[in-house]
C-alpha positions in Angstrom: 0.2 0.2 0.1 3.1 2.3 0.7 3.6 2.7 -3.0 0.4 3.7 -4.3 0.2 7.4 -4.7 -2.7 9.4 -2.6 -4.9 9.9 -5.8 -4.9 6.4 -6.8 -6.4 5.2 -3.1 -9.1 8.0 -3.6 -9.6 7.2 -7.0 -10.1 3.6 -6.8 -12.1 3.9 -3.4 -14.3 6.6 -4.8 -15.1 4.0 -8.2 -15.6 0.8 -5.8 -18.2 3.0 -3.6 -19.7 4.5 -7.0 -20.0 1.0 -8.1 -21.5 -0.7 -5.1 -24.0 2.2 -5.0 -25.3 2.0 -8.9 -25.5 -1.8 -8.3 -27.7 -1.3 -5.4 -29.7 1.2 -7.3 -30.0 -0.7 -10.2 -32.3 -3.3 -8.8 -34.6 -0.3 -8.5 -34.1 0.9 -11.8 -32.3 4.1 -10.9 -28.6 5.1 -10.4 -25.9 6.5 -7.8 -26.5 10.0 -9.2 -30.5 10.0 -8.7 -30.2 8.9 -5.5 -27.5 11.5 -4.7 -29.7 14.1 -6.3 -32.7 12.7 -4.3 -31.0 13.2 -1.1 -29.8 16.8 -1.7 -33.3 17.8 -2.5 -35.4 19.6 0.8 -38.2 17.2 0.9 -40.6 19.8 2.8 -39.6 23.1 1.2 -38.0 21.9 -2.3 -34.3 23.3 -3.1 -33.7 26.1 -5.7 -32.7 24.6 -8.7 -29.6 26.7 -8.8 -28.4 25.8 -5.7 -28.6 22.0 -6.1 -25.6 21.9 -8.7 -23.4 23.9 -6.1 -24.9 21.9 -3.3 -23.8 18.4 -5.1 -20.6 19.8 -6.7 -21.8 19.2 -10.4 -21.8 21.2 -13.6 -25.1 22.4 -14.6 -25.4 20.4 -17.6 -24.9 17.2 -15.8 -27.8 18.1 -13.5 -30.0 19.2 -16.1 -29.8 15.7 -17.6 -30.3 14.1 -14.2 -33.3 16.7 -13.4 -34.9 15.9 -16.8 -34.9 12.1 -16.5 -35.9 12.5 -13.0 -39.1 14.5 -13.8 -39.8 11.8 -16.9 -39.6 9.5 -14.0 -42.0 11.1 -12.1 -39.8 11.8 -9.2 -39.5 15.5 -9.3 -41.5 18.5 -10.0 -40.7 21.8 -11.0 -42.5 25.0 -9.4 -41.9 28.5 -9.5 -40.0 29.8 -6.6 -42.5 32.1 -4.8 -39.9 34.1 -3.3 -37.8 34.8 -6.5 -40.5 34.6 -9.7 -37.6 33.7 -12.2 -36.4 31.0 -9.9 -37.6 27.3 -9.9 -37.8 25.3 -7.1 -37.6 21.3 -7.4 -39.8 19.1 -5.5 -40.1 15.6 -4.6 -43.1 13.8 -5.9 -44.5 10.7 -3.4 -42.8 8.4 -5.8 -39.7 10.8 -5.1 -39.9 10.3 -1.5 -40.3 6.8 -1.4 -37.0 6.6 -3.5 -35.2 9.4 -1.6 -36.1 7.3 1.9 -34.6 4.2 0.3 -31.9 6.2 -1.0 -31.1 7.6 2.6 -31.5 3.8 3.8 -28.6 2.6 1.8 -26.5 5.6 2.6 -27.0 4.8 6.2 -26.4 1.1 5.8 -23.1 1.8 4.3 -22.1 4.6 7.1 -23.0 2.0 9.9 -21.2 -1.0 8.1 -17.6 1.2 7.8 -18.3 2.7 11.5 -18.7 -1.1 12.6 -15.5 -1.7 11.3 -13.3 1.3 12.0 -12.5 2.8 15.1 -14.2 6.6 15.9 -10.1 7.4 15.9 -9.0 6.3 12.6 -12.7 8.1 11.0 -11.6 11.0 12.5 -8.0 10.7 10.8 -9.8 9.9 7.4 -12.2 13.2 8.1 -9.2 15.4 8.9 -7.2 14.4 6.0 -10.2 14.6 3.5 -11.0 18.2 4.7 -7.0 19.5 4.5 -6.6 17.9 0.9 -10.2 19.4 0.5 -8.9 23.0 1.5 -5.3 22.6 -0.4 -7.3 22.1 -3.9 -9.6 24.9 -2.9 -6.9 27.5 -2.0 -4.9 26.4 -4.9 -1.7 25.1 -2.7 -1.3 22.5 -4.7 -0.8 23.9 -8.3 -0.2 27.2 -7.9 -2.1 29.1 -11.2 0.2 32.0 -10.9 3.4 30.0 -12.1 
């Protein structure tokens, strides 16, 4: 494990998690991206469509495709934002709420399984390292754009 790069470990781990979630979602004719989107939408108030992309760390074009598919499948509906006439709120349908609950259950199951097998101390170190990596990337401390 020592000779593997940090980005290799991050990438292969994320690909394994992604594959696992997609395999679970496929059992219910869904995808991980749809589940993640369902979990990112406020089930009570809805979520402004413009806030969803940044909340999920996703490009607008990718999100638009997912939302269009979700709307076609009856998971979401778009409604005018009463606080901003130009904006649109994404709301879950009853079917979307059911799929959201399923997605939430799968995420909790994954988290519980990891927590049952990794000590609190090791998990805290993992979170610290991930936070530091994200901070370094956000603050351009790895590849300085000025050079």
